[in-house]
N, C-alpha and C positions, 0 to 999 in steps of 0.2 A: 491682088492686094486687097486687104480689108479696108473698109471705109475708115477715114480718119476719125470719125466719131465713135467707132466701135470701141467698147471698153477693153482695156488691157488687163488681163488676169496675170498678176506677177507670181502667184503661187497657187498650188492646189490646196483646197480646203481639207481640214482634218475630218473627212467624211467619206462615205462610199462613192466610188466611181465604177464604171463598167467599160469593158472593151467595146467600142462602137462597131455595130454591124449595120449595113445598109438596110436590111429588112426591118430594123427597129426604128427607122427615122420617124415615121408617122406616130408611133406610140410614144416616143420621147417628146415629140412636139406637143402631144396631147397632155401627157402627165408623166414627168420623169421621176417623180418621187419614188424612193428616197435618194436617188442618184443625184449628186451635185457636180460631177465632172466626168469627162469622157477621155478614153485613151484610144489612139489610133496606131496602127503599124505604119511606120514611115514609108516603107517600100510600096504601100498601096496608094500613095498620094504624091508620087514624084513625077506624074505626068503634067500636061499643060492644060487640061480642061476636062469636060465631061460631067456627068451627073454626080459622081462621088465627090469631086472637088467643090461643086456648087453646094451640095448638102453640107460639106465640112465648113465652108465659109459661113453658111447660115448658122450652124450649130456653134461656131466660134463666137458669135455675137451674144450667145446666152450662157455658154459654159466655159470654164477653164478646160483647156485641152492639154493632155499629156501625149507627147510623141515618143513612141517606143520603137527603137530600131532593132532589126533582126539580121541585118546583112553586112555590117561594117567589118566583122571578123577582127574584133579588138585584140584577140590573142593570137592572130595569125603570125607566122614567121616573116612573111613578106611585108612590104609597105601597104598602107591602106590604099584602097582603090580611089584615085583622085576624082574620077568621074562620079562615083557613088557619093563621095563626100561633098562634091560640088552640088549635086542634086539635093542632097540632104540639107545643105546650107541654104539653098534657095527656098525649100519648103519652110524651114524654120524662120527664114527671113521675112516671108510674107504672113505666115500664120501667127508668129509671136506666141508660141505655146507657153504654158505655165511651167512645163517641165520637159526635159529630154532625157532618155535613158537608153542604155544598150546592155548587152550581156557579156559577162566574163566567159568568153568562149572563142573558138575559131571555127570558120566555116569555108575557108578558101585554101587552095593549094595551087601555087603558080597562078594560072588564069582560070582555074576551074572552081566553080561554086558548088559546094557539096550538099546544100539544102539541109543542113543539120547544124546543131549547136554542140560542138565537141569540147570535151574537158581539157584542162591544161595541167602539167606538173607545176607545183608551187615551189619554184626555185628562184634564186637571185637573178638568173638570166631571163627567166620568164617575167619576173617582176619588172625588170628594167625595160623590156620590150613593151609590156602592157602600159606602163606609165608613159613611155614615149608616145604611144598611139593615143592615149587619152589626152595628153598635152596637145597633140595635133588636132584632135577633134574639138577640144575646148577653144583653141585658138581660131579654128575655122568658123565655128558657130558663134563665137563671142559670148559664150555663156558656160556656166557650170553644168556638167552632165552628171547623171546617176549611173552607177554600175551595178548590175544585178548578179547575185550569187546564182550559180548554175545548179541544175539537177544532175547528179552523177550516178554512175552505175559501177564504178570501180575507182580505185585509188592508185596513184603512181608511186612506185617504190622510191623514185628519185626525189620526191617532194621533200623539201627542207623545212617547211613550216606548215601550220594548219591553214585551212581555208580562211578562217576568221582572221588569223594573223596576216595572211596575204592581202585580204581585202582592206584591213585596217591600215596597212602600210601603203597601199595604193592611194587611199584617201589622204593620208598624211603627206605623201610626196606630191600629189597632183592637185589637191584641193577639191577633187570631185566628191560628190555625195554617193550614197549607196541606196540601192533598191533591194529591200529585203523580201524575197519570195519565200513565204512560210511553207507553202506546199513543197517547194524545192528542198527546203531543209528537211522536211518529213520524208520525202522520197529518198534523198541521199542517205539520211540516217538509217532508214529501214534497209536499204540495199547494202550498206556497209556495216550494219549492226553497231551503230553508235547511238549516242543519246541526243535526240533533237533538243531537249530542254537545256542541256549543257551548252549546246551550240548557241541557242538564243541568249542564254545568260552571259556568254562571253562576247557576244556581238557588239561592235561599237555603235550603239544606238544613236549617239549624238550626230552621226553622219547620215542617218536614214532620212530620206526625203519622200519615200513612198513604200508601201507594202503591197505585195501581190498575194492573192489567194486563187487557187484553181483546183480542178479535179484531176485525178490520176486513175490509171488502169492498173489492175492487179494481175500478176502472173507469178510464175515460179521459175527459179533457175534449174540447172541440171541436177542439183542436189535436193531439190524440193523446197529450198528456202524461199521466202517471199521476194519477189522482184516487182518493184513498182515502176510504172512508166508514166512520165509527165506528159499527159495527153491533152489537157485543157478541153476535154470532151464530155464532162459530166459535172454534177454538183460537187461542192466541197464536202469532204467526208468529216464525220464527227471528230476523229482524233486531230485533224488539222484545225478545226474550229477551236478545240481545246488548246492547241499549241499557239494559235493566234491570240486567244484571250490572255495567255501567259505573256506573249510578246508585248501586248498593249499594257499589261500590268507592269512589265519591266521597263519598257521604253517610252510609254506614254502614247497619246493619240497621234495617229499619222494618217495621211491620205491612204485609203485602202481600196485596191482595185479587185473586182471579180473578173477573172479571165475565163472566157468560154469561147474557144476558137473553132472547134469542130462539133458536128451535130448540134448546132446552135439552136437553143430552145426559143419558144415564143417569149415575148417581153415579160409577161407576168412571172415566169419562172426565174428569169434573170433578176428582175426587180426584187423577188422574194429573197434571193441570195444576198443582194445588197442590203435589204432590210435586216437580215441576220447580222451582217457586219455592223450596221448602225446600232443594233442592240448591244454589241460588245463595246463600241466606241462611246456610247452615251454616258455610262457610269464613269468612264475615265475622264470625262470633260470637267 
């Protein structure tokens, strides 16, 4: 439990944040500029003690914290794992984060966890199931959650609506907010040969509570067409920065996270990415 005198951060600032990594603790303590908030993966902090939790408690006294889940399987066909949800509720209960988010994806089958975020067909049946799961999460946590658009590599022929329409209807039915991952938009649009700018223009920006930016890897499919892989293992590429600038121009300033989860660089490299996001956000202020 945080000290009762610890300030409560009720919202994320419309400024750059980064995904927190343990190796950056000392650098953040020394000088976090231009980073104004931090995001953690929930599943890394569901234990009862140790150095990671001690560092997180310390950082939560200085920074708004966003908790980003990767294991709830919001889109799964079965019920949500009650033990996982209970551990998540405990974490959110003592940490009092400024935001909680999860993915529009599924990652479980029966009792098996697949260690991947898999796409869904956008049908009425899927819509009802996802909305039911979000209602359950929001009731358990006692707070509004954000739902992130996925990176996709194919489209389902049985889909009855677009991804933007699907996300907008989820927000309308459940009252949840949305997390707009701009890199995911670019990856999906490239892989499916659609227009990422049209996607951004159609997105329900009024529901957006957070934006993500990250790096991706480039490959090719069996026909030689570009195939992008959402890897979070390198810097944000220029076309994604351009799409992000368009997103801010259309939807206004939003808390913006730099995601870098593999091949994590030294702090100055990550801070430079955050500085680039700040340069886009500043004129929009």
